[in-house]
C-alpha positions in Angstrom: 46.6 11.8 -18.5 43.3 11.7 -20.3 40.5 13.9 -18.8 38.3 10.8 -18.2 41.0 9.0 -16.2 40.2 10.5 -12.8 36.5 9.7 -13.2 37.3 6.2 -14.2 39.7 5.7 -11.3 37.0 7.0 -8.9 34.5 4.5 -10.5 36.9 1.6 -10.0 37.5 2.7 -6.4 33.8 2.7 -5.7 33.3 -0.7 -7.4 36.1 -2.2 -5.4 34.8 -0.6 -2.2 31.4 -2.2 -2.8 33.0 -5.6 -3.2 35.1 -5.1 -0.1 32.2 -4.0 2.0 30.0 -7.0 1.1 33.0 -9.3 1.3 33.9 -8.1 4.8 30.4 -8.9 6.0 30.7 -12.4 4.5 34.0 -13.0 6.1 32.4 -12.3 9.5 29.2 -14.1 8.8 30.1 -17.2 10.8 30.0 -16.2 14.5 31.5 -12.8 14.2 35.1 -13.8 13.5 36.9 -14.2 10.1 36.7 -17.7 8.7 40.0 -19.7 8.7 39.2 -23.4 8.8 38.0 -23.6 5.2 39.6 -20.5 3.6 40.2 -22.3 0.3 36.5 -23.0 -0.1 35.2 -19.8 1.2 34.2 -16.8 -0.9 36.1 -14.1 1.0 36.7 -10.4 0.8 39.2 -10.6 -2.0 36.8 -12.7 -4.2 34.0 -10.2 -3.7 36.2 -7.2 -4.5 37.5 -8.9 -7.7 33.9 -9.8 -8.7 32.9 -6.2 -8.3 35.8 -4.9 -10.3 35.2 -7.6 -13.0 31.6 -6.4 -13.3 32.8 -2.7 -13.5 35.3 -3.5 -16.3 32.6 -5.4 -18.3 30.3 -2.4 -18.0 33.1 0.0 -19.0 34.1 -2.1 -22.1 30.4 -2.6 -22.8 30.2 1.0 -24.0 32.0 -0.2 -27.1 30.9 -3.9 -26.9 27.3 -4.1 -25.8 27.3 -7.9 -25.7 30.1 -8.0 -23.1 28.2 -7.1 -19.8 25.6 -9.9 -20.1 28.3 -12.3 -21.1 30.5 -11.2 -18.2 27.6 -11.6 -15.8 26.9 -15.1 -17.2 30.6 -16.0 -16.7 30.6 -14.7 -13.1 27.4 -16.6 -12.4 28.8 -19.8 -13.8 31.9 -19.5 -11.6 29.7 -19.0 -8.5 27.6 -22.0 -9.4 30.8 -24.1 -10.0 32.1 -23.0 -6.6 28.8 -24.1 -5.0 29.0 -27.6 -6.4 32.7 -27.9 -5.7 32.3 -27.2 -1.9 29.5 -29.7 -1.8 28.2 -30.3 1.8 30.8 -27.9 3.3 28.6 -24.9 2.6 24.9 -25.8 2.1 23.7 -22.2 2.0 23.2 -20.2 -1.1 23.3 -16.7 0.5 27.0 -16.2 -0.1 26.8 -17.3 -3.7 23.8 -15.1 -4.4 25.6 -12.2 -2.8 28.6 -12.8 -5.0 26.5 -12.7 -8.2 24.8 -9.5 -6.9 28.2 -8.0 -6.2 29.2 -8.5 -9.8 26.0 -6.8 -11.0 26.6 -4.0 -8.6 30.1 -3.5 -10.0 28.4 -3.0 -13.4 25.8 -0.7 -12.0 28.6 1.6 -10.6 29.5 2.6 -14.2 25.9 3.6 -15.0 24.4 4.8 -11.7 27.0 5.2 -9.1 24.8 6.6 -6.3 22.2 3.9 -6.9 24.8 1.2 -6.8 26.1 2.4 -3.4 22.6 2.6 -2.0 21.8 -1.0 -3.2 25.1 -2.3 -1.9 24.3 -0.9 1.5 20.9 -2.5 1.4 22.4 -5.8 0.4 24.9 -5.6 3.3 22.2 -4.7 5.7 20.1 -7.7 4.7 23.2 -10.0 5.1 23.9 -8.5 8.6 20.3 -8.9 9.6 20.4 -12.7 9.5 20.5 -13.2 13.3 17.5 -10.8 13.7 15.5 -12.6 11.1 16.3 -16.0 12.7 15.0 -14.8 16.0 12.0 -12.8 14.8 10.5 -14.8 11.9 9.6 -17.9 14.0 7.7 -15.6 16.4 5.5 -14.1 13.7 1.9 -15.2 13.5 0.0 -15.6 10.3 -2.4 -12.9 11.2 0.5 -10.5 11.5 1.8 -11.4 8.1 -1.7 -11.0 6.6 -2.2 -7.6 8.4 1.2 -6.4 7.1 0.2 -7.3 3.5 -3.2 -5.6 3.9 -1.7 -2.4 5.2 0.8 -2.3 2.3 -2.1 -2.8 -0.1 -4.0 0.1 1.4 -1.1 2.5 1.2 0.5 1.4 -2.0 -2.7 0.5 -4.1 -5.9 1.9 -2.6 -4.9 5.4 -1.5 -3.2 6.4 -4.8 -6.4 5.4 -6.7 -8.6 7.7 -4.6 -9.4 11.0 -6.3 -8.0 14.1 -4.6 -10.8 16.5 -5.7 -13.8 16.9 -3.5 -17.2 16.7 -5.3 -19.5 17.4 -2.4 -21.5 20.7 -2.2 -19.1 22.1 0.4 -15.9 21.0 -1.4 -14.4 19.5 1.8 -14.9 15.7 1.4 -11.7 14.8 -0.4 -11.7 11.0 -0.8 -7.9 11.0 -0.7 -7.8 13.0 2.6 -10.5 10.9 4.3 -8.9 7.7 3.0 -5.5 8.8 4.4 -7.0 9.4 7.8 -8.7 6.0 7.8 -5.4 4.4 6.7 -3.5 6.3 9.4 -5.8 5.0 12.1 -5.3 1.4 10.9 -1.6 2.1 10.7 -1.4 3.4 14.2 -3.2 0.4 15.5 -0.8 -1.8 13.6 2.2 0.1 15.0 0.8 -0.2 18.5 0.4 -4.0 18.0 3.9 -4.5 16.7 5.4 -2.2 19.3 3.8 -4.2 22.1 5.0 -7.4 20.6 8.6 -6.1 20.3 9.0 -3.8 23.3 6.4 -4.8 25.8 3.7 -2.7 27.4 5.5 0.5 28.4 8.1 0.5 25.6 5.4 -0.2 22.9 3.1 2.5 24.2 6.0 5.0 24.0 6.9 4.1 20.4 3.2 4.2 19.4 2.7 7.7 20.9 5.9 9.2 19.6 5.6 7.8 16.1 1.9 8.3 15.8 2.1 11.9 17.1 4.2 12.8 14.1 1.3 11.8 11.9 -1.8 12.7 13.8 -2.5 12.9 17.6 -6.2 12.6 16.8 -5.6 9.3 15.1 -3.6 8.0 18.1 -6.3 9.1 20.5 -9.0 7.3 18.5 -7.0 4.2 17.9 -5.9 3.9 21.6 -9.5 4.5 22.8 -10.8 1.7 20.6 -8.1 -0.7 21.7 -8.7 0.2 25.4 -12.4 -0.5 25.1 -11.7 -3.8 23.4 -9.1 -4.9 26.0 -9.0 -3.3 29.5 -5.4 -4.2 29.9 -4.6 -1.6 27.2 -6.0 1.3 29.2 -2.7 2.4 30.8 -0.6 1.9 27.7 -3.2 3.6 25.6 -3.3 6.6 27.9 0.5 6.8 27.8 0.5 6.7 24.0 -2.2 9.4 23.9 -0.4 11.8 26.1 2.9 11.3 24.2 1.2 11.8 20.9 -0.4 15.0 22.0 2.9 16.3 23.4 4.5 15.7 20.0 1.5 17.5 18.4 2.4 20.8 20.1 6.0 20.5 19.0 4.9 19.7 15.4 2.7 22.8 15.3 5.6 24.9 16.4 7.9 23.5 13.8 5.4 23.9 11.0 4.7 27.5 11.9 8.5 28.2 12.2 9.1 27.0 8.7 6.5 29.5 7.3 6.9 32.5 9.7 9.2 32.5 12.7 7.3 35.4 14.4 4.2 33.2 14.6 6.3 30.4 16.1 7.8 32.8 18.6 4.4 34.0 19.7 3.1 30.4 20.0 6.1 29.2 22.0 4.7 30.1 25.4 1.1 28.8 25.1 1.9 25.7 23.2 5.0 25.0 25.2 3.0 25.3 28.5 0.4 22.9 27.1 3.1 20.5 26.0 4.6 20.4 29.5 1.3 19.5 31.0 0.8 16.7 28.5 4.3 15.5 29.2 3.4 15.4 32.9 0.4 13.3 32.1 2.6 10.9 30.2 5.0 10.7 33.2 2.0 10.0 35.4 0.8 7.0 33.3 4.3 5.7 32.8 4.8 5.7 36.6 1.4 3.8 36.9 2.6 1.2 34.4 5.9 0.8 36.3 4.0 0.3 39.6 1.7 -2.2 38.0 4.7 -4.2 36.7 6.3 -4.1 40.1 3.1 -5.6 41.6 3.5 -8.6 39.2 0.9 -7.4 36.7 0.2 -9.1 33.3 3.5 -9.7 31.4 3.7 -8.0 28.0 3.6 -11.3 26.0 0.4 -12.4 27.7 -1.7 -9.4 26.6 -4.6 -10.4 24.5 -3.8 -8.3 21.5 -6.4 -8.1 18.7 -5.9 -8.2 14.9 -3.2 -5.6 14.2 -5.1 -4.3 11.1 -8.5 -3.2 12.3 -10.2 -1.5 9.4 -13.8 -1.4 10.5 -13.2 0.9 13.5 -11.1 3.0 11.2 -14.0 3.3 8.8 -16.2 4.5 11.6 -13.7 7.2 12.3 -13.8 8.2 8.6 -17.5 8.7 8.8 -17.1 10.9 11.9 -14.3 12.9 10.2 -16.6 13.5 7.2 -19.3 14.8 9.5 -16.9 17.1 11.3 -15.6 18.5 8.0 -19.1 19.3 6.8 -19.9 21.0 10.1 -16.7 23.0 9.7 -17.6 24.1 6.2 -21.1 25.1 7.2 -19.7 27.2 10.2 -17.3 28.9 7.9 -19.9 29.8 5.4 -22.3 31.0 8.1 -19.9 33.4 9.8 -17.9 34.5 6.8 -14.5 36.1 6.7 -15.3 38.1 9.8 -15.6 35.0 12.0 -11.9 34.1 11.9 -11.9 32.8 15.5 -15.0 30.8 14.9 -13.5 29.4 11.6 -10.3 28.5 13.4 -12.2 26.7 16.2 -14.3 24.9 13.6 -11.3 23.9 11.6 -9.5 22.7 14.7 -12.3 20.2 15.2 -10.8 18.1 12.4 -7.3 19.2 11.7 -4.7 21.5 13.4 -2.0 21.4 10.7 -4.3 22.9 8.0 -5.1 25.9 10.3 -1.5 26.3 11.2 -0.3 26.5 7.6 -3.2 28.8 6.5 -2.8 31.3 9.3 1.0 31.3 9.2 0.8 32.1 5.5 -1.7 34.9 6.2 0.8 36.4 8.7 3.6 36.0 6.2 1.7 37.9 3.6 0.7 40.6 6.1 -3.0 39.8 6.3 -2.9 39.3 10.1 -0.2 40.1 12.7 1.8 37.6 14.6 -0.2 38.0 17.8 -3.5 37.4 16.1 -2.1 34.5 14.1 -0.8 32.8 17.3 -4.1 33.3 19.0 -6.0 31.8 16.0 -3.8 28.8 16.0 -4.1 28.4 19.8 -7.9 28.5 19.4 -7.7 25.7 16.8 -5.4 23.7 19.1 -7.7 24.1 22.1 -10.7 23.1 19.9 -8.9 20.1 18.7 -7.9 19.1 22.2 -11.5 19.4 23.4 -12.6 17.1 20.6 -9.9 14.6 21.4 -10.9 14.6 25.1 -14.5 14.0 24.1 -13.5 11.1 21.8 -11.3 9.6 24.5 -14.3 9.5 26.9 -16.9 8.5 24.3 -14.9 5.8 22.4 -12.7 4.5 25.2 -15.1 4.7 28.1 -14.8 6.6 31.5 -11.9 4.4 32.7 -9.8 5.4 29.7 -11.2 8.8 29.0 -11.6 10.6 32.3 -7.9 10.9 33.2 -7.2 12.1 29.7 -10.0 14.6 29.8 -8.7 15.9 33.2 -5.1 16.4 31.9 -6.5 18.0 28.7 -8.6 20.4 30.7 -5.5 21.5 32.8 -3.5 21.9 29.6 -6.3 24.0 28.0 -6.5 26.3 31.1 -2.7 26.7 31.1 -2.7 27.4 27.4 -5.5 30.0 27.6 -3.7 31.9 30.4 -0.4 31.9 28.5 -2.1 33.0 25.3 -3.9 35.9 26.9 
């Protein structure tokens, strides 16, 4: 047996598997059961498997005959077009025929990039299986939602990569890329909150927004929810729930980041941050219960909420200005107190960002500059500073009705965290 034979057999098996996988989905595409009533006119699992193997053989022979793969793809496409015209009004859709042509091309791709071919085949199958979801969801979409989705994609895919990373201000802290990312995150969290409320209702949408947003930035979630709550009073309870959940995730995120760098720092942080996280989780439970009671009293149904434009860039730009001011204040404080003012620097850094302090201090502990106890206390100071700022933002941006309960829970969490840290 030639040394290449096992590899070629594996390629053929993968190509056939790709065709079988897509073909099985097509067999079950009509109501969830295999098609029997027009089996002679239906492109089934055997046809898809043969098309994939035909494409793979064309690619294999194309190593010696470069003209063969495009000719083979042309022949397969011609057969698919002929089938479409032969069945006439029995099958008016083009999805199966397009999937058949794609299957032939995927069979060819197996010979050149096997992993990519499998990934694309899974994506094609997922798109085919998602037909019922698309049919239910697309008619419900509003034009403003489509436009907002496009705008958000432009910001992340086009605008952010064009922003320079280097800071050119006198303090060296105003990185356009970093500030732009924060602005984009605020707009994205507002977008996620909008879509979550549309898909899951009030309580479910608030939970998704808080959990997903907390992975990126609890400060961003707090600001976005405060702005939405001021614009729509019906968003107060969902916004408070999202804020508490995002801040609960923030404590877990800090622990995970520190553990990746130095486990001793994470072990020392477990008690103070874990205690603060439990208090935040209690606040989330408090607001979830309030939402449940409001629903039981026949409150406003989720679909009737007056949701604003999902992509609100102007409020996000205001937050970018505020972030820039905080970064400058942080740099001035660090220059004023110098290296001896580690706690002041940690508190000042925490005004804007917790992750940066966590990474910097954990690396200092890893290199022996500070011990684990000091590092954990510095990070706790930054977390408390950041929590104070978020509480002030909740009251200032969201109003007393939104901000006072958040500030109360934040104050309890800070007290518990200070006692645990000391």
